[in-house]
C-alpha positions in Angstrom: -63.6 -15.7 -58.1 -60.7 -13.4 -57.3 -58.3 -15.3 -55.0 -56.8 -13.8 -51.9 -54.1 -16.5 -51.8 -52.5 -17.9 -55.0 -49.1 -19.3 -53.9 -48.2 -22.3 -51.7 -45.4 -20.1 -50.3 -48.0 -17.9 -48.6 -47.4 -17.9 -44.9 -51.0 -18.9 -44.1 -50.7 -22.0 -46.3 -47.4 -22.9 -44.7 -49.0 -22.6 -41.3 -51.9 -24.8 -42.3 -49.3 -27.4 -43.3 -47.6 -27.1 -39.9 -50.9 -27.6 -38.1 -51.0 -31.2 -39.4 -48.5 -31.8 -36.5 -49.9 -32.3 -33.0 -47.1 -30.2 -31.5 -48.0 -27.2 -33.5 -51.7 -27.6 -33.0 -51.2 -27.8 -29.2 -48.8 -24.9 -29.1 -51.5 -22.7 -30.8 -54.5 -24.3 -29.1 -56.2 -24.9 -32.4 -57.4 -27.7 -34.7 -58.2 -28.0 -38.4 -61.4 -29.2 -40.0 -61.6 -30.0 -43.8 -64.5 -30.4 -46.2 -67.9 -28.7 -46.3 -69.7 -31.6 -44.5 -67.5 -31.5 -41.4 -67.0 -27.7 -41.4 -70.8 -27.3 -41.6 -71.3 -29.7 -38.7 -68.8 -27.8 -36.6 -70.6 -24.6 -37.3 -74.0 -26.2 -36.6 -72.6 -27.4 -33.2 -71.9 -23.8 -32.3 -68.2 -23.6 -33.0 -66.9 -20.4 -34.5 -64.1 -20.7 -37.0 -61.0 -18.6 -36.3 -60.0 -18.7 -39.9 -61.7 -20.3 -43.0 -60.2 -20.9 -46.4 -62.3 -21.7 -49.5 -62.0 -22.2 -53.2 -64.6 -21.6 -55.9 -66.2 -25.1 -55.4 -67.3 -24.4 -51.8 -71.0 -24.3 -51.0 -72.3 -21.3 -49.0 -71.6 -22.0 -45.4 -72.8 -18.6 -44.2 -69.2 -17.4 -43.4 -68.4 -13.8 -44.3 -64.7 -13.7 -43.4 -63.5 -16.6 -45.6 -60.3 -16.2 -47.6 -60.5 -17.3 -51.2 -57.6 -19.7 -52.2 -56.6 -21.0 -55.6 -57.8 -24.7 -55.6 -54.4 -26.3 -56.2 -52.9 -24.2 -53.4 -55.7 -25.1 -51.0 -55.2 -28.8 -51.8 -51.6 -28.4 -51.0 -52.6 -27.3 -47.5 -54.9 -30.3 -47.0 -53.6 -33.2 -45.0 -55.2 -35.5 -47.6 -53.8 -33.5 -50.4 -57.4 -32.9 -51.6 -59.1 -30.0 -49.8 -62.8 -30.6 -50.8 -63.0 -26.9 -51.1 -62.8 -25.6 -47.6 -60.4 -25.8 -44.6 -61.2 -24.1 -41.3 -59.3 -23.5 -38.1 -61.0 -23.7 -34.8 -60.0 -23.2 -31.2 -59.4 -26.5 -29.4 -62.3 -27.7 -27.3 -61.7 -28.3 -23.5 -60.7 -32.0 -22.9 -61.1 -32.2 -19.1 -63.0 -34.7 -17.0 -65.2 -31.9 -15.5 -66.7 -31.4 -19.0 -68.5 -34.7 -18.6 -71.9 -34.7 -16.9 -72.1 -37.4 -14.1 -75.6 -36.6 -12.8 -78.2 -39.4 -12.5 -76.8 -42.7 -13.8 -73.9 -41.8 -16.2 -72.5 -44.0 -18.9 -68.9 -43.2 -19.8 -66.9 -44.8 -22.6 -63.1 -44.9 -22.3 -60.1 -46.3 -24.0 -56.5 -46.7 -22.8 -53.5 -45.8 -25.0 -55.5 -45.8 -28.2 -53.3 -44.1 -30.9 -54.9 -45.2 -34.2 -57.0 -42.2 -35.4 -59.6 -44.4 -37.1 -60.3 -46.2 -33.9 -60.5 -43.0 -31.8 -62.8 -41.5 -34.3 -65.0 -44.6 -34.4 -65.2 -44.5 -30.6 -66.4 -41.0 -30.6 -69.1 -41.9 -33.0 -70.2 -44.8 -30.7 -70.2 -42.4 -27.8 -72.5 -40.1 -29.7 -74.8 -42.9 -31.1 -75.2 -44.7 -27.8 -76.1 -41.5 -25.9 -73.2 -42.0 -23.5 -72.3 -39.0 -21.3 -68.8 -38.7 -22.6 -65.6 -40.3 -23.8 -62.3 -40.5 -21.9 -59.0 -41.1 -23.8 -56.7 -42.5 -21.1 -53.1 -41.6 -21.7 -52.1 -38.0 -22.2 -50.5 -38.6 -25.6 -53.9 -39.2 -27.2 -54.4 -36.8 -30.2 -58.1 -36.3 -30.3 -57.7 -33.3 -32.6 -55.8 -35.3 -35.3 -57.5 -34.6 -38.7 -58.1 -38.3 -39.2 -59.8 -38.6 -35.8 -62.1 -35.7 -36.8 -62.9 -37.3 -40.1 -63.5 -40.8 -38.7 -65.7 -39.3 -36.0 -67.9 -37.7 -38.7 -68.0 -34.6 -36.5 -68.9 -36.3 -33.2 -65.9 -34.6 -31.7 -67.8 -31.3 -32.0 -70.7 -32.4 -29.7 -69.5 -35.3 -27.5 -67.8 -34.3 -24.2 -64.2 -35.7 -24.4 -61.5 -35.8 -21.8 -57.8 -36.7 -22.1 -56.2 -37.7 -18.8 -53.8 -40.1 -17.0 -55.0 -43.4 -15.7 -54.5 -42.3 -12.1 -56.6 -39.1 -12.6 -59.3 -41.2 -14.3 -59.4 -43.6 -11.4 -59.6 -40.9 -8.8 -62.4 -39.1 -10.7 -64.4 -42.4 -11.0 -64.1 -43.0 -7.2 -65.1 -39.4 -6.4 -68.2 -39.8 -8.7 -69.0 -43.4 -7.4 -68.8 -44.8 -11.0 -67.9 -48.4 -11.4 -65.2 -49.2 -13.9 -66.0 -52.2 -16.2 -63.0 -53.2 -18.4 -62.8 -55.6 -21.3 -60.4 -58.5 -20.8 -60.1 -61.8 -22.7 -59.0 -63.5 -19.5 -62.3 -62.8 -17.6 -64.8 -65.5 -16.9 -67.6 -62.9 -16.8 -69.3 -62.0 -20.1 -70.6 -58.5 -20.8 -74.1 -60.0 -21.1 -74.0 -61.2 -17.4 -72.6 -57.9 -15.9 -74.9 -55.2 -14.5 -74.4 -52.1 -16.6 -77.5 -50.3 -15.4 -75.7 -48.6 -12.6 -73.3 -45.7 -13.0 -70.6 -47.2 -15.2 -67.4 -46.4 -17.2 -66.7 -49.0 -19.9 -63.0 -49.3 -20.9 -61.0 -51.1 -23.6 -57.3 -51.3 -24.3 -55.2 -51.7 -27.4 -55.8 -54.6 -29.8 -52.3 -55.9 -29.5 -51.6 -55.5 -25.7 -55.0 -54.9 -24.2 -55.2 -53.0 -20.9 -52.3 -52.2 -18.8 -51.8 -54.1 -15.5 -52.6 -50.9 -13.6 -55.9 -50.5 -15.5 -56.8 -54.1 -14.8 -56.1 -53.7 -11.1 -58.1 -50.5 -10.9 -61.2 -52.0 -12.5 -64.2 -53.0 -10.4 -65.2 -55.7 -12.9 -63.6 -57.4 -15.9 -65.7 -58.7 -18.7 -65.2 -60.7 -21.9 -67.0 -60.7 -25.2 -67.8 -64.2 -26.2 -66.4 -65.2 -29.6 -66.4 -68.2 -31.8 -64.2 -69.0 -34.8 -60.5 -68.6 -35.2 -60.2 -64.9 -34.4 -58.7 -64.2 -31.0 -59.7 -60.5 -30.8 -62.0 -57.9 -32.1 -61.2 -54.4 -33.4 -61.0 -52.3 -30.2 -63.6 -49.8 -31.4 -65.9 -52.7 -32.2 -65.4 -54.0 -28.7 -66.2 -50.7 -27.1 -69.4 -50.4 -29.3 -70.5 -53.9 -28.1 -70.0 -52.9 -24.5 -71.8 -49.6 -25.0 -74.9 -51.0 -26.7 -75.2 -53.8 -24.2 -75.4 -51.1 -21.5 -78.0 -49.3 -23.7 -80.0 -52.6 -24.0 -79.9 -53.3 -20.3 -80.9 -49.7 -19.4 -83.7 -49.7 -22.0 -85.0 -53.0 -20.7 -85.0 -51.7 -17.1 -86.6 -48.4 -18.2 
């Protein structure tokens, strides 16, 4: 394969390296996807790559405007230092609350101040798998386009409606849509099994170390706890959200 780019000093490669940083991604309004599996899923979801870089190991993704890059140079541009043969740049998806469908009896999943990319990605997978209407990252510093979030979501980011907003804006939106906010709290006396999740609901968790903020607790219509035994005093936050989500699915399936 004749290569279009053979040097790590190439300006396009330098730019890909800069796009590892949220500040640069947001300034350009783009995000980066790596590997044939995830790039393929993005394209299947209807996203059109603005740029795509491949080496000679890349399977045919049906893209005609790809630039061929020498493999070690492409890996240099990868945030994991191993490109898997393809890196693509896409325009950022909208992350507004109005992207989330609230018709009928919506189920919304939400998390406050979640910064760990692995947890965020897992939550997006749960949103997709549970059939929830969308996911809300509460706290405007959330980086949903972090490459590790995309990888951990296994591409769910491409098809799940996602919003990033402040707690105040989230609360106002929920009131406007008549959606109850059910939040996980270890101090609650109510279990998730005994809470009605068949009505329009938003289910929210906080961070593993601090939980929800006081403001989030005060804003909630209902606080629930996940019963646990053993010596552990908490669950991984993405696991907690998954339990809440699938309890809602169980209840709604039973009612249906």
